[in-house]
C-alpha positions as CSV (number, residue, x, y, z in Angstrom):
1,M,67.3,110.2,96.4
2,S,67.7,112.4,99.5
3,Q,66.9,115.5,97.3
4,L,63.4,114.2,96.4
5,A,62.9,113.2,100.1
6,H,63.7,116.8,101.1
7,I,61.4,118.1,98.3
8,F,58.5,115.9,99.4
9,H,59.1,117.0,103.0
10,T,58.6,120.6,101.8
11,I,55.6,119.6,99.7
12,A,54.0,117.7,102.6
13,G,54.3,120.9,104.6
14,E,52.7,123.0,101.9
15,I,49.7,120.7,101.5
16,Q,49.1,120.9,105.3
17,I,50.3,117.5,106.2
18,K,51.4,118.8,109.6
19,P,53.7,116.5,111.6
20,M,53.4,117.3,115.3
21,G,54.9,115.8,118.4
22,R,55.5,112.1,118.1
23,S,53.5,111.5,115.0
24,C,54.2,108.1,113.5
25,S,55.5,107.6,110.0
26,M,53.5,105.7,107.4
27,S,56.2,103.2,107.0
28,A,56.4,102.5,110.7
29,S,52.9,101.2,111.1
30,K,51.8,97.7,109.9
31,K,48.2,98.4,111.0
32,P,45.5,98.8,108.4
33,H,45.3,102.4,107.3
34,M,42.1,104.6,107.2
35,N,41.4,108.2,106.3
36,L,39.2,109.8,108.9
37,V,37.4,113.1,108.4
38,V,36.1,115.1,111.3
39,T,33.0,117.3,110.5
40,G,30.5,119.4,112.3
41,H,29.0,122.9,112.7
42,V,31.3,125.8,113.5
43,D,31.9,126.2,117.3
44,N,30.6,122.7,118.1
45,G,34.0,121.8,119.4
46,K,35.6,119.7,116.6
47,S,39.1,120.9,116.9
48,T,39.2,120.8,120.7
49,T,37.8,117.2,120.6
50,V,40.3,116.0,118.1
51,G,43.2,117.8,119.7
52,H,42.4,116.3,123.1
53,L,41.9,112.9,121.6
54,L,45.4,113.0,120.0
55,V,47.0,114.1,123.3
56,D,45.2,111.2,125.2
57,L,46.3,108.7,122.5
58,G,49.9,109.9,122.9
59,A,50.2,111.3,119.3
60,I,51.2,114.7,120.7
61,D,53.3,115.2,123.8
62,Q,52.1,117.2,126.8
63,R,54.9,119.7,126.4
64,T,53.5,120.8,123.0
65,I,50.0,121.2,124.5
66,E,51.5,123.3,127.4
67,Q,53.1,125.5,124.8
68,Y,49.8,125.9,123.0
69,A,48.1,126.7,126.3
70,K,50.6,129.5,127.0
71,E,50.3,130.9,123.5
72,S,46.5,130.8,123.7
73,E,46.5,132.7,127.0
74,E,48.8,135.3,125.5
75,T,46.3,136.0,122.8
76,G,43.6,136.7,125.4
77,K,41.6,133.5,124.7
78,G,42.6,131.9,128.0
79,D,43.7,128.3,127.7
80,T,40.4,127.2,126.3
81,F,41.8,126.9,122.8
82,K,44.9,124.9,123.6
83,Y,43.6,121.6,122.2
84,A,42.1,123.2,119.1
85,W,45.5,124.7,118.4
86,V,46.9,121.2,117.8
87,L,45.2,121.4,114.4
88,D,44.6,125.1,113.9
89,S,48.2,125.9,113.5
90,I,47.8,128.5,110.8
91,K,48.2,132.0,112.3
92,D,45.0,133.4,110.7
93,E,43.0,130.5,112.2
94,R,44.4,131.1,115.7
95,E,43.5,134.7,115.6
96,R,40.0,134.0,114.4
97,G,39.5,130.9,116.4
98,I,38.1,128.8,113.5
99,T,39.5,126.0,111.3
100,I,40.1,127.2,107.7
101,D,42.3,124.7,105.8
102,L,42.4,121.0,105.9
103,A,44.9,119.8,108.5
104,F,46.4,116.3,108.2
105,Q,47.6,114.5,111.3
106,K,48.7,110.9,111.7
107,F,47.8,108.8,114.8
108,E,47.3,105.2,115.9
109,T,44.7,103.4,117.9
110,S,45.2,99.8,119.1
111,K,43.8,98.5,115.8
112,Y,44.3,101.2,113.0
113,F,46.7,103.7,111.7
114,F,44.7,106.9,110.8
115,T,45.4,109.9,108.7
116,L,43.0,112.4,110.2
117,I,41.5,115.2,108.1
118,D,40.0,117.9,110.3
119,A,37.5,119.6,108.1
120,P,36.5,123.2,108.5
121,G,33.0,123.9,109.9
122,H,32.8,127.5,108.9
123,R,30.6,127.9,105.8
124,D,33.2,129.8,103.8
125,F,35.4,126.7,103.9
126,V,32.9,123.9,102.9
127,K,34.7,123.5,99.6
128,N,37.8,122.3,101.6
129,M,35.5,120.0,103.5
130,I,34.3,118.5,100.3
131,T,37.9,117.6,99.3
132,G,38.4,116.1,102.8
133,A,35.2,114.0,102.7
134,S,35.9,112.7,99.2
135,E,39.1,111.2,100.5
136,A,37.7,109.7,103.7
137,D,36.9,106.2,104.7
138,A,35.0,107.2,107.8
139,S,33.7,110.3,109.6
140,I,33.3,111.6,113.1
141,L,30.4,114.1,113.2
142,V,30.7,116.4,116.3
143,I,27.4,117.8,117.5
144,S,27.2,120.1,120.5
145,V,24.4,119.2,123.0
146,K,24.2,122.8,124.2
147,P,20.8,124.2,123.7
148,G,20.8,126.4,120.6
149,E,24.0,125.1,119.3
150,M,22.6,121.6,118.6
151,E,19.5,122.9,116.9
152,S,21.4,125.3,114.6
153,A,23.7,122.4,113.6
154,I,21.1,119.8,112.7
155,E,18.2,121.9,111.4
156,P,17.8,122.4,107.6
157,G,20.6,124.8,106.5
158,G,22.7,123.8,109.6
159,Q,26.2,122.6,108.9
160,G,26.0,119.4,110.9
161,R,23.2,118.4,108.6
162,E,25.0,119.7,105.5
163,H,28.2,117.8,106.4
164,A,26.4,114.6,107.1
165,F,24.6,114.9,103.8
166,L,27.8,115.6,101.9
167,A,29.6,112.7,103.7
168,R,26.8,110.3,102.8
169,T,26.7,111.5,99.1
170,L,30.4,111.4,98.8
171,G,30.4,107.8,99.9
172,V,31.5,108.0,103.5
173,N,29.4,105.2,104.8
174,Q,30.8,104.8,108.3
175,I,30.1,107.5,110.8
176,I,30.5,108.0,114.5
177,V,28.5,110.8,116.2
178,A,30.3,112.5,119.1
179,L,27.7,114.4,121.2
180,N,30.0,117.1,122.6
181,K,29.9,119.6,125.5
182,M,28.2,117.1,127.9
183,D,29.9,119.1,130.7
184,D,27.8,122.1,129.7
185,A,24.7,119.9,130.2
186,G,25.8,118.7,133.6
187,F,26.5,115.3,132.1
188,Q,22.7,114.5,132.2
189,E,21.5,111.4,130.6
190,S,18.2,113.1,129.7
191,R,20.0,115.7,127.5
192,Y,22.1,112.9,125.9
193,K,18.9,111.0,125.0
194,E,17.3,114.2,123.6
195,A,20.3,115.0,121.5
196,K,20.7,111.4,120.3
197,E,17.1,111.3,119.2
198,A,17.4,114.6,117.2
199,A,20.7,113.5,115.6
200,E,19.3,110.0,114.7
201,K,16.3,111.7,113.0
202,M,18.6,114.0,111.0
203,L,20.9,111.1,109.9
204,K,18.0,108.9,108.9
205,L,16.7,111.7,106.6
206,V,20.2,111.9,105.0
207,G,20.1,108.1,104.4
208,Y,22.3,106.6,107.1
209,N,21.3,103.3,108.9
210,T,21.4,104.7,112.5
211,A,21.3,101.2,114.0
212,K,25.0,100.8,113.0
213,I,26.0,104.2,114.4
214,N,27.5,104.9,117.8
215,F,26.3,108.1,119.5
216,I,28.9,108.9,122.2
217,P,28.4,111.5,124.9
218,I,31.7,113.3,125.3
219,S,33.4,116.4,126.6
220,G,36.1,117.4,124.1
221,W,37.4,120.0,126.6
222,K,37.4,117.8,129.8
223,G,38.3,114.6,128.0
224,D,35.2,112.5,129.0
225,N,34.7,109.3,126.9
226,L,37.5,110.2,124.4
227,V,39.9,107.5,125.4
228,K,38.9,106.8,129.1
229,K,35.4,105.9,130.2
230,S,33.8,108.9,131.9
231,E,33.2,108.8,135.6
232,N,30.7,111.6,135.2
233,M,28.5,109.5,133.0
234,P,28.2,106.0,134.6
235,W,24.8,105.6,132.8
236,Y,26.5,105.4,129.4
237,K,27.5,101.8,128.6
238,G,28.8,102.2,125.0
239,P,32.3,102.6,123.6
240,T,34.6,105.6,124.1
241,L,35.5,107.6,120.9
242,A,38.8,105.7,120.6
243,E,37.0,102.3,121.0
244,A,34.4,103.3,118.4
245,L,37.3,104.0,116.0
246,D,38.6,100.5,116.5
247,I,35.1,99.1,115.8
248,L,35.1,100.6,112.2
249,D,35.4,98.2,109.3
250,P,38.6,98.6,107.3
251,P,38.0,99.8,103.8
252,E,38.4,97.4,100.9
253,K,41.3,98.8,98.9
254,P,40.3,99.0,95.2
255,V,43.8,97.8,94.2
256,G,42.5,95.6,91.4
257,K,41.0,98.5,89.5
258,P,42.9,100.6,86.9
259,L,45.2,103.3,88.3
260,R,43.5,106.7,89.1
261,I,45.3,109.6,90.8
262,P,43.5,112.9,91.1
263,I,46.1,115.7,91.3
264,Q,46.1,117.9,94.4
265,D,49.2,120.0,93.6
266,V,52.0,120.1,91.1
267,Y,55.6,121.3,91.8
268,S,58.4,122.0,89.3
269,I,61.7,121.3,91.1
270,T,65.0,122.3,89.5
271,G,67.2,119.2,88.9
272,V,64.3,116.9,89.5
273,G,61.4,117.9,87.2
274,T,57.7,117.7,87.6
275,V,56.4,116.4,91.0
276,P,52.7,116.0,91.3
277,V,51.0,115.2,94.6
278,G,47.8,113.4,95.2
279,R,46.0,110.3,96.7
280,V,46.0,107.1,94.8
281,E,42.2,106.4,94.6
282,T,42.3,103.1,92.8
283,G,44.9,100.7,91.5
284,K,48.7,100.5,92.0
285,M,51.7,102.5,90.8
286,K,55.4,101.8,90.6
287,P,58.5,103.5,89.2
288,G,59.0,102.8,85.5
289,E,55.3,102.8,84.7
290,K,54.0,104.7,81.7
291,V,51.1,107.0,82.5
292,L,48.8,109.6,80.8
293,V,47.7,112.9,82.3
294,M,44.1,113.7,81.5
295,P,42.6,115.9,80.0
296,S,45.8,117.1,78.3
297,G,46.7,113.6,77.2
298,A,50.4,114.2,78.1
299,A,52.4,110.9,78.3
300,G,54.9,110.4,81.1
301,E,56.8,107.9,83.1
302,I,56.8,107.5,86.9
303,K,60.4,107.9,88.0
304,S,60.1,107.7,91.8
305,I,57.5,107.8,94.6
306,E,57.5,109.3,98.1
307,T,55.0,109.3,101.0
308,H,55.4,111.0,104.4
309,H,59.2,111.5,103.7
310,T,59.8,107.8,102.8
311,Q,60.7,106.5,99.3
312,L,58.4,103.8,98.1
313,E,59.0,100.8,95.8
314,S,55.3,101.1,94.9
315,A,52.1,102.8,96.0
316,E,48.5,101.6,96.0
317,A,44.9,102.8,96.6
318,G,44.7,104.9,99.8
319,D,48.3,106.2,99.7
320,N,48.9,109.9,99.7
321,V,52.0,110.3,97.5
322,G,54.3,112.7,95.7
323,F,56.0,111.3,92.6
324,N,58.5,112.5,90.0
325,L,57.0,112.4,86.5
326,R,59.4,112.2,83.6
327,G,58.4,113.6,80.2
328,V,55.5,115.8,81.4
329,D,56.0,119.6,81.5
330,K,54.5,121.5,84.4
331,K,52.2,123.4,81.9
332,Q,50.6,120.0,80.9
333,I,49.4,119.1,84.4
334,K,47.5,121.0,87.2
335,R,45.3,120.5,90.2
336,G,42.0,118.7,89.2
337,D,43.7,116.6,86.4
338,M,43.8,112.9,86.7
339,I,46.6,110.3,86.0
340,G,46.0,106.8,84.9
341,A,47.9,104.0,83.1
342,A,48.8,104.7,79.5
343,D,46.8,101.7,78.3
344,N,43.8,102.6,80.5
345,P,43.6,106.3,80.9
346,P,40.9,108.1,82.9
347,S,37.6,109.1,81.2
348,V,37.1,112.8,80.5
349,A,33.6,114.2,80.2
350,K,32.3,117.0,78.0
351,E,28.8,116.0,79.2
352,L,27.6,113.6,81.9
353,E,24.4,112.2,83.2
354,A,24.0,112.2,87.0
355,R,21.7,111.6,89.9
356,L,21.6,114.9,91.8
357,I,20.0,115.8,95.1
358,V,19.4,119.5,95.8
359,I,20.6,120.2,99.3
360,H,19.9,123.9,99.6
361,H,18.7,126.6,97.2
362,P,16.9,129.8,98.3
363,T,14.3,129.5,95.4
364,A,14.5,126.9,92.6
365,I,16.9,125.9,89.8
366,A,16.0,125.6,86.2
367,P,17.9,124.2,83.2
368,G,20.8,126.5,82.2
369,Y,21.8,127.0,85.8
370,T,25.7,127.1,86.0
371,P,27.1,126.5,89.5
372,V,30.7,125.3,90.3
373,L,31.1,121.5,90.2
374,H,33.6,120.0,92.7
375,A,34.7,116.5,92.0
376,H,37.8,114.8,93.6
377,T,40.3,117.7,93.4
378,A,38.7,119.4,90.4
379,Q,36.6,122.6,90.5
380,V,34.9,123.7,87.3
381,A,31.9,125.8,86.3
382,A,29.2,123.4,84.9
383,T,25.8,124.0,83.3
384,I,22.9,121.8,84.2
385,S,21.7,121.5,80.6
386,Q,18.7,119.2,81.0
387,F,16.4,117.8,83.8
388,V,15.6,114.3,82.6
389,S,13.4,113.2,85.4
390,K,12.5,113.8,89.1
391,I,13.0,110.8,91.3
392,D,12.1,109.6,94.8
393,P,15.4,110.1,96.7
394,R,14.8,107.0,98.8
395,T,13.7,104.5,96.2
396,G,15.1,106.0,92.9
397,A,11.7,105.6,91.3
398,T,10.7,108.2,88.7
399,T,8.1,110.6,89.9
400,E,8.0,113.2,87.0
401,Q,9.5,113.4,83.5
402,N,11.3,116.6,82.3
403,P,10.5,118.7,85.4
404,K,10.6,122.5,84.8
405,F,12.5,123.3,88.0
406,L,14.1,121.7,91.1
407,K,14.0,123.0,94.7
408,T,15.6,122.1,98.0
409,G,15.1,118.4,98.8
410,D,14.4,117.3,95.3
411,A,16.3,114.4,93.6
412,A,16.6,114.1,89.9
413,I,18.4,112.6,86.9
414,V,20.1,115.5,85.1
415,R,22.6,116.2,82.3
416,I,25.6,118.4,83.2
417,K,28.1,120.1,80.8
418,P,31.3,121.3,82.4
419,V,32.7,124.4,80.7
420,R,35.9,122.6,80.1
421,P,36.7,118.9,79.8
422,L,36.5,117.2,83.3
423,P,38.4,114.0,84.2
424,I,35.8,111.9,86.0
425,E,34.4,108.3,86.1
426,T,31.0,106.7,86.7
427,F,30.1,106.0,90.3
428,K,29.3,102.4,89.4
429,D,32.8,101.7,88.1
430,F,34.8,104.1,90.4
431,P,32.7,105.2,93.4
432,E,35.9,106.9,94.7
433,I,35.9,109.5,91.9
434,G,32.4,109.3,90.5
435,R,30.8,111.7,93.0
436,F,30.5,115.5,93.0
437,A,29.0,118.5,94.8
438,L,27.6,121.7,93.2
439,R,28.3,125.1,94.9
440,D,27.2,128.6,94.3
441,M,27.1,131.8,96.4
442,G,29.3,130.3,99.1
443,T,27.0,127.4,99.8
444,T,26.5,123.8,98.7
445,I,23.6,123.7,96.3
446,G,23.6,119.9,95.6
447,A,25.5,116.7,95.5
448,G,25.4,113.7,93.3
449,V,26.9,110.7,91.5
450,V,27.8,110.2,87.9
451,L,25.6,107.6,86.1
452,N,27.0,107.9,82.5
453,I,29.5,110.0,80.6
454,T,27.3,110.9,77.6
455,D,29.9,112.9,75.6
456,K,33.6,111.9,76.1
457,Y,36.5,114.2,75.3
458,D,39.4,112.9,73.3
459,P,42.6,114.9,73.6
460,N,43.8,113.6,70.2
461,K,40.8,115.2,68.5
462,K,41.1,118.7,69.7
């Protein structure tokens, strides 16, 4: 088994599960596990905040940070990027000073064991952010309080707003708002109140209940209110960022549902065979189990399972795993496919009905529009074939039948035809994999949830 352990170690590295410093292993922690996504507008200080938080929690040792500070100074950035480099460990990211890929990092608070997904804020990389948010149980939204930076983040078209909207639509119901760069505002309570009010207004528009959200004034760079209470802000009586993480409710694991694993990557290993990697969204899996890969319909058997370099007797909803699949050729399985039990395989849509909200479009969209649909790990061009009705986004009540077009801010019931069969489920039965986003021209056009699969694909009737 050591060979598969070595392989999964390699795979984990390739899918950006980056072990650093004294990161804990999945098997070592008995605490409840949560996936946490960190979002926010570019340059609002996400990576610096998270890097500093991990150092203060002891997930990364001081020597590593000192090395990053030295490297950062050598590139001419001074040591201001040292905390950001904890996560931005891809060379291209360091040179450009922005977060590109999704970085995975494990850490613990007093109550939870977290897998942290640091999502890119740069607009080019929103598609990676969608993958991150779709796997998350909770989100930290980092918003800079610096004049100009805050406004550009939360105004229409700003990425703070876009990320909050996506997180909400993708089912991330728990959110913590870190109002960052308080040191740039002289730690003034008046600026905190101003920023909090603006952020609350934006989150209410997106659909969050702000009464349940902690708005924490922090300095990601100086470390104020990350783990220790800030002496610079005695007026703030709420929790620190670490304390707010411990206040989150643990997710209910949908272990009683049928098995569904969206495939993130597939490796073909000599002497071992086909090794897919993905997150178990629902149900449980164990070696010896018969499964089907959709949409190909390929039948296979799970031979062994690995996570974070540890062999598992079984895996369940919430676990990120690599597993050896016997009987399935690498050609029959790819990123975006979905695995389920042989007696209860995933649904595959040729057409679906969905509730869609248009987040941003420069003009308007009409039936026949074909953006790229992102759902779980799948990306596929899809035509919006019919606008059934326009609805009030807050109540769901119908406001217009068969509208001719949809513009920014509109919500509607629509029919969507992917250009090739798409494994997906209804939001009602599988909220974890029944959501999607639509992207075009490098931006997120809309997001929605699947109401019905109106035309199912059967691999046996090709």
